[in-house]
ZADREN-438289 format. One record per atom (N, C-alpha, C): atom name; z, x, y; residue number from 1; residue in one letter. Coordinates in Angstrom, 3 decimals. Each point is the difference from the previous one (the first is absolute). Layout:
N
CA:Z:X:Y:NUM:a .
...
This chain:
113
N:78.132:146.300:42.367:1:x .
CA:1.189:-0.816:-0.115:1:x .
C:0.122:-0.501:-1.450:1:x .
N:1.044:0.330:-0.640:2:x .
CA:0.192:-0.462:-1.355:2:x .
C:0.635:-1.373:-0.035:2:x .
N:-0.457:-0.787:-0.968:3:x .
CA:0.569:-1.329:-0.186:3:x .
C:1.250:0.114:-0.822:3:x .
N:1.026:-0.713:0.419:4:x .
CA:1.203:-0.057:-0.773:4:x .
C:0.541:-1.408:0.049:4:x .
N:0.662:-0.374:-1.052:5:x .
CA:0.544:-1.341:-0.042:5:x .
C:1.138:-0.123:0.999:5:x .
N:0.124:-1.186:0.506:6:x .
CA:1.066:-0.262:0.994:6:x .
C:0.621:-1.358:-0.420:6:x .
N:1.301:-0.049:-0.039:7:x .
CA:0.662:-1.242:-0.309:7:x .
C:-0.002:-0.882:1.229:7:x .
N:0.268:-1.272:-0.189:8:x .
CA:0.042:-0.924:1.134:8:x .
C:1.183:0.433:0.895:8:x .
N:1.105:0.351:-0.638:9:x .
CA:1.187:0.423:0.816:9:x .
C:-0.306:1.239:0.812:9:x .
N:-0.719:0.950:-0.604:10:x .
CA:-0.361:1.189:0.756:10:x .
C:-0.946:-0.325:1.141:10:x .
N:-0.929:-0.922:-0.237:11:x .
CA:-0.891:-0.428:1.063:11:x .
C:0.767:-0.621:1.129:11:x .
N:0.996:-0.818:-0.332:12:x .
CA:0.835:-0.597:1.064:12:x .
C:0.736:1.103:0.796:12:x .
N:0.509:1.017:-0.714:13:x .
CA:0.698:1.095:0.713:13:x .
C:-0.948:0.799:0.884:13:x .
N:-1.189:0.311:-0.509:14:x .
CA:-0.951:0.795:0.743:14:x .
C:-0.505:-0.731:1.229:14:x .
N:-0.294:-1.303:-0.152:15:x .
CA:-0.444:-0.776:1.175:15:x .
C:1.131:0.009:1.026:15:x .
N:1.203:-0.261:-0.436:16:x .
CA:1.123:-0.014:0.942:16:x .
C:0.169:1.337:0.716:16:x .
N:-0.128:1.065:-0.731:17:x .
CA:0.129:1.344:0.609:17:x .
C:-1.118:0.223:1.013:17:x .
N:-1.229:-0.395:-0.330:18:x .
CA:-1.091:0.151:0.933:18:x .
C:0.230:-0.848:1.254:18:x .
N:0.453:-1.239:-0.180:19:x .
CA:0.261:-0.859:1.170:19:x .
C:1.030:0.617:0.870:19:x .
N:1.102:0.515:-0.578:20:x .
CA:1.087:0.557:0.786:20:x .
C:-0.352:1.316:0.694:20:x .
N:-0.938:0.754:-0.556:21:x .
CA:-0.289:1.321:0.569:21:x .
C:-1.288:0.021:0.806:21:x .
N:-1.045:-0.657:-0.481:22:x .
CA:-1.290:0.050:0.667:22:x .
C:-0.298:-1.277:0.750:22:x .
N:0.337:-1.125:-0.627:23:x .
CA:-0.324:-1.309:0.558:23:x .
C:0.960:-0.486:1.071:23:x .
N:1.076:0.708:0.227:24:x .
CA:1.027:-0.306:0.983:24:x .
C:0.899:-1.130:-0.447:24:x .
N:-0.564:-1.162:-0.326:25:x .
CA:0.809:-1.118:-0.471:25:x .
C:-0.922:-1.021:-0.659:25:x .
N:0.574:-0.936:-0.765:26:x .
CA:-0.797:-1.050:-0.581:26:x .
C:-0.397:-0.972:1.141:26:x .
N:-1.244:-0.523:-0.111:27:x .
CA:-0.337:-1.165:0.809:27:x .
C:0.884:-1.139:-0.461:27:x .
N:0.231:-1.013:0.832:28:x .
CA:0.818:-1.068:-0.502:28:x .
C:-0.655:-0.778:-1.133:28:x .
N:0.758:-0.772:-0.694:29:x .
CA:-0.462:-0.683:-1.190:29:x .
C:-1.216:-0.883:0.220:29:x .
N:-0.024:-0.741:1.122:30:x .
CA:-1.095:-0.873:0.302:30:x .
C:-1.271:0.818:0.296:30:x .
N:0.109:1.093:0.701:31:x .
CA:-1.155:0.871:0.284:31:x .
C:-0.498:0.556:-1.348:31:x .
N:0.897:0.476:-0.829:32:x .
CA:-0.460:0.529:-1.304:32:x .
C:-0.638:-1.053:-0.871:32:x .
N:0.482:-1.219:0.086:33:x .
CA:-0.653:-1.075:-0.778:33:x .
C:-1.428:-0.232:0.485:33:x .
N:-0.161:0.034:1.334:34:x .
CA:-1.352:-0.150:0.559:34:x .
C:-0.889:1.176:-0.411:34:x .
N:0.548:1.211:0.007:35:x .
CA:-0.758:1.168:-0.411:35:x .
C:-0.372:-0.098:-1.486:35:x .
N:0.949:-0.514:-0.824:36:x .
CA:-0.297:-0.201:-1.420:36:x .
C:-1.177:-0.935:-0.181:36:x .
N:-0.047:-1.095:0.757:37:x .
CA:-1.105:-0.927:-0.095:37:x .
C:-1.306:0.656:0.448:37:x .
N:0.074:0.819:1.023:38:x .
CA:-1.177:0.738:0.456:38:x .
C:-0.527:0.941:-1.094:38:x .
N:0.911:0.727:-0.634:39:x .
CA:-0.405:0.921:-1.050:39:x .
C:-0.546:-0.750:-1.222:39:x .
N:0.598:-1.126:-0.326:40:x .
CA:-0.540:-0.823:-1.111:40:x .
C:-1.425:-0.461:0.360:40:x .
N:-0.206:-0.359:1.230:41:x .
CA:-1.326:-0.409:0.464:41:x .
C:-1.022:1.108:-0.155:41:x .
N:0.406:1.239:0.322:42:x .
CA:-0.902:1.152:-0.139:42:x .
C:-0.311:0.240:-1.500:42:x .
N:0.968:-0.177:-0.833:43:x .
CA:-0.189:0.107:-1.434:43:x .
C:-0.969:-1.102:-0.490:43:x .
N:0.234:-1.206:0.480:44:x .
CA:-0.865:-1.118:-0.389:44:x .
C:-1.449:0.194:0.459:44:x .
N:-0.161:0.610:1.130:45:x .
CA:-1.363:0.282:0.514:45:x .
C:-0.746:0.906:-0.970:45:x .
N:0.679:1.063:-0.439:46:x .
CA:-0.646:0.937:-0.935:46:x .
C:-0.292:-0.697:-1.322:46:x .
N:0.935:-0.781:-0.504:47:x .
CA:-0.160:-0.673:-1.260:47:x .
C:-1.202:-0.968:0.070:47:x .
N:-0.121:-0.738:1.132:48:x .
CA:-1.118:-0.935:0.189:48:x .
C:-1.372:0.700:0.012:48:x .
N:0.042:1.233:0.527:49:x .
CA:-1.290:0.733:0.118:49:x .
C:-0.307:0.784:-1.289:49:x .
N:1.021:0.509:-0.609:50:x .
CA:-0.240:0.821:-1.197:50:x .
C:-0.196:-0.874:-1.262:50:x .
N:0.781:-1.080:-0.132:51:x .
CA:-0.051:-0.824:-1.205:51:x .
C:-0.583:-1.391:0.234:51:x .
N:-0.095:-0.390:1.269:52:x .
CA:-0.510:-1.306:0.368:52:x .
C:-1.443:0.075:0.462:52:x .
N:-0.408:-1.031:0.674:53:x .
CA:-1.417:-0.100:0.438:53:x .
C:-0.264:0.650:1.349:53:x .
N:1.026:0.327:0.769:54:x .
CA:-0.254:0.531:1.345:54:x .
C:-0.404:1.513:-0.126:54:x .
N:-0.715:0.434:0.993:55:x .
CA:-0.427:1.401:0.033:55:x .
C:0.763:0.760:1.078:55:x .
N:0.107:1.300:-0.148:56:x .
CA:0.698:0.828:0.950:56:x .
C:-0.791:0.100:1.317:56:x .
N:0.711:0.027:1.123:57:x .
CA:-0.609:0.325:1.286:57:x .
C:0.034:1.484:0.163:57:x .
N:-0.832:0.557:0.834:58:x .
CA:-0.022:1.458:0.238:58:x .
C:1.351:0.484:0.490:58:x .
N:0.685:-0.815:0.791:59:x .
CA:1.300:0.409:0.558:59:x .
C:1.111:0.044:-1.048:59:x .
N:-0.264:-0.558:-1.195:60:x .
CA:0.999:-0.064:-1.056:60:x .
C:-0.117:1.161:-0.968:60:x .
N:-0.983:0.839:0.179:61:x .
CA:-0.157:1.108:-0.905:61:x .
C:1.185:0.918:0.081:61:x .
N:0.393:0.540:-1.129:62:x .
CA:1.124:0.910:-0.074:62:x .
C:1.324:-0.686:-0.276:62:x .
N:0.027:-1.336:0.038:63:x .
CA:1.217:-0.759:-0.369:63:x .
C:0.125:0.091:-1.512:63:x .
N:1.217:0.364:-0.438:64:x .
CA:0.238:0.141:-1.460:64:x .
C:0.994:-1.037:-0.468:64:x .
N:-0.314:-0.582:-1.152:65:x .
CA:0.858:-0.994:-0.631:65:x .
C:1.386:0.517:-0.226:65:x .
N:0.111:1.198:-0.564:66:x .
CA:1.310:0.569:-0.303:66:x .
C:0.838:0.198:1.257:66:x .
N:-0.613:0.473:1.057:67:x .
CA:0.725:0.207:1.250:67:x .
C:0.479:-1.334:0.587:67:x .
N:-0.796:-1.011:-0.104:68:x .
CA:0.443:-1.326:0.540:68:x .
C:1.115:-0.554:-0.869:68:x .
N:-0.039:0.209:-1.316:69:x .
CA:1.105:-0.441:-0.864:69:x .
C:1.245:0.752:0.344:69:x .
N:-0.120:1.286:0.263:70:x .
CA:1.164:0.810:0.369:70:x .
C:0.581:-0.470:1.325:70:x .
N:-0.848:-0.374:0.946:71:x .
CA:0.495:-0.548:1.279:71:x .
C:0.823:-1.251:-0.207:71:x .
N:-0.508:-0.895:-0.870:72:x .
CA:0.752:-1.227:-0.326:72:x .
C:1.358:0.354:-0.595:72:x .
N:-0.001:0.900:-0.940:73:x .
CA:1.211:0.433:-0.676:73:x .
C:1.006:0.606:0.986:73:x .
N:-0.534:0.855:0.914:74:x .
CA:0.846:0.642:0.984:74:x .
C:0.770:-0.986:0.853:74:x .
N:-0.740:-1.016:0.528:75:x .
CA:0.618:-0.974:0.887:75:x .
C:0.975:-0.896:-0.786:75:x .
N:-0.365:-0.321:-1.255:76:x .
CA:0.908:-0.787:-0.847:76:x .
C:1.308:0.773:-0.222:76:x .
N:-0.140:1.281:-0.215:77:x .
CA:1.179:0.825:-0.196:77:x .
C:0.851:0.046:1.270:77:x .
N:-0.659:0.101:1.155:78:x .
CA:0.721:-0.047:1.274:78:x .
C:0.796:-1.278:0.105:78:x .
N:-0.610:-1.113:-0.298:79:x .
CA:0.727:-1.305:0.081:79:x .
C:1.152:-0.042:-0.955:79:x .
N:-0.196:0.538:-1.217:80:x .
CA:1.089:0.037:-0.988:80:x .
C:1.156:0.853:0.519:80:x .
N:-0.319:1.157:0.550:81:x .
CA:1.030:0.890:0.500:81:x .
C:0.803:-0.664:1.114:81:x .
N:-0.686:-0.573:0.922:82:x .
CA:0.723:-0.543:1.159:82:x .
C:0.693:-1.326:-0.251:82:x .
N:-0.303:-0.614:-1.144:83:x .
CA:0.684:-1.243:-0.347:83:x .
C:0.985:0.188:-1.163:83:x .
N:0.126:1.234:-0.454:84:x .
CA:0.996:0.307:-1.022:84:x .
C:-0.427:-0.397:-1.425:84:x .
N:-1.306:-0.089:-0.236:85:x .
CA:-0.473:-0.368:-1.306:85:x .
C:-0.247:1.234:-0.831:85:x .
N:0.602:0.051:-1.170:86:x .
CA:-0.283:1.067:-0.974:86:x .
C:-1.165:-0.452:-0.836:86:x .
N:-1.150:0.596:0.240:87:x .
CA:-1.207:-0.486:-0.652:87:x .
C:-0.013:0.280:-1.482:87:x .
N:0.663:1.017:-0.479:88:x .
CA:0.088:0.243:-1.443:88:x .
C:0.743:-1.175:-0.659:88:x .
N:1.126:-0.322:0.576:89:x .
CA:0.812:-1.131:-0.534:89:x .
C:-0.791:-1.309:0.135:89:x .
N:-0.650:-0.198:1.123:90:x .
CA:-0.750:-1.231:0.195:90:x .
C:-1.158:-0.154:-1.003:90:x .
N:-0.698:1.141:-0.297:91:x .
CA:-1.062:-0.038:-0.988:91:x .
C:0.493:-0.274:-1.391:91:x .
N:1.137:0.576:-0.362:92:x .
CA:0.591:-0.249:-1.314:92:x .
C:0.331:-1.529:-0.127:92:x .
N:0.586:-0.567:1.054:93:x .
CA:0.357:-1.434:-0.020:93:x .
C:-1.279:-0.815:-0.054:93:x .
N:-1.029:0.422:0.638:94:x .
CA:-1.252:-0.755:-0.022:94:x .
C:-0.640:-0.031:-1.373:94:x .
N:0.062:1.200:-0.680:95:x .
CA:-0.499:0.050:-1.371:95:x .
C:0.819:-0.943:-0.898:95:x .
N:1.289:-0.007:0.144:96:x .
CA:0.853:-0.908:-0.781:96:x .
C:-0.381:-1.445:0.232:96:x .
N:-0.211:-0.348:1.261:97:x .
CA:-0.363:-1.378:0.383:97:x .
C:-1.334:-0.347:-0.671:97:x .
N:-0.938:0.880:0.118:98:x .
CA:-1.333:-0.299:-0.551:98:x .
C:0.032:-0.087:-1.520:98:x .
N:0.805:0.826:-0.634:99:x .
CA:0.097:-0.009:-1.448:99:x .
C:0.683:-1.236:-0.534:99:x .
N:0.797:-0.670:0.816:100:x .
CA:0.620:-1.240:-0.410:100:x .
C:-0.896:-1.178:0.397:100:x .
N:-0.368:-0.056:1.270:101:x .
CA:-0.752:-1.129:0.501:101:x .
C:-1.415:-0.063:-0.562:101:x .
N:-0.614:1.151:-0.152:102:x .
CA:-1.435:0.027:-0.414:102:x .
C:-0.197:0.492:-1.412:102:x .
N:1.085:-0.022:-0.787:103:x .
CA:-0.057:0.529:-1.386:103:x .
C:-1.217:-0.535:-0.766:103:x .
N:-0.250:-1.309:0.049:104:x .
CA:-1.086:-0.595:-0.752:104:x .
C:-1.078:-0.608:0.923:104:x .
N:0.279:-0.024:1.258:105:x .
CA:-0.915:-0.704:0.969:105:x .
C:-1.426:0.494:-0.073:105:x .
N:-0.197:1.295:0.075:106:x .
CA:-1.370:0.534:0.013:106:x .
C:-0.677:-0.078:-1.351:106:x .
N:0.716:0.161:-1.067:107:x .
CA:-0.557:-0.141:-1.323:107:x .
C:-0.476:-1.431:-0.270:107:x .
N:0.644:-0.950:0.643:108:x .
CA:-0.343:-1.405:-0.227:108:x .
C:-1.038:-0.489:1.036:108:x .
N:-0.413:0.849:0.873:109:x .
CA:-0.954:-0.390:1.052:109:x .
C:-1.419:0.055:-0.569:109:x .
N:-0.623:-1.107:-0.188:110:x .
CA:-1.307:-0.067:-0.589:110:x .
C:-1.067:0.689:0.880:110:x .
N:0.260:0.108:1.248:111:x .
CA:-0.939:0.677:0.928:111:x .
C:-0.075:1.496:-0.284:111:x .
N:1.025:0.538:-0.662:112:x .
CA:0.039:1.431:-0.266:112:x .
C:-0.540:0.352:-1.408:112:x .
N:-0.362:-0.971:-0.748:113:x .
CA:-0.500:0.211:-1.365:113:x .
C:-1.460:0.436:0.011:113:x .
């Protein structure tokens, strides 16, 4: 499988196509929010074991950080699609907000020096 770049918009289209053809339909927004929290928890478990003090259990072998991140992204994209959020546009606006609000904030943070 070759790696190729994918835009956020293309990811939104591909997830929607998969949902409509293979997944039958989107779970409702509340169910997808709960699933997102579950996936974030699975990601947090790996982070705590790989980068924190906890150790892996035998039953956790084979869990991959990248796969868990992709699961989080997938469900987030599902939520965006079903609520009409254009993630490309939202990310651009978020960068603009951070560039204004946080322009000097982190440079002036003595904890980061």
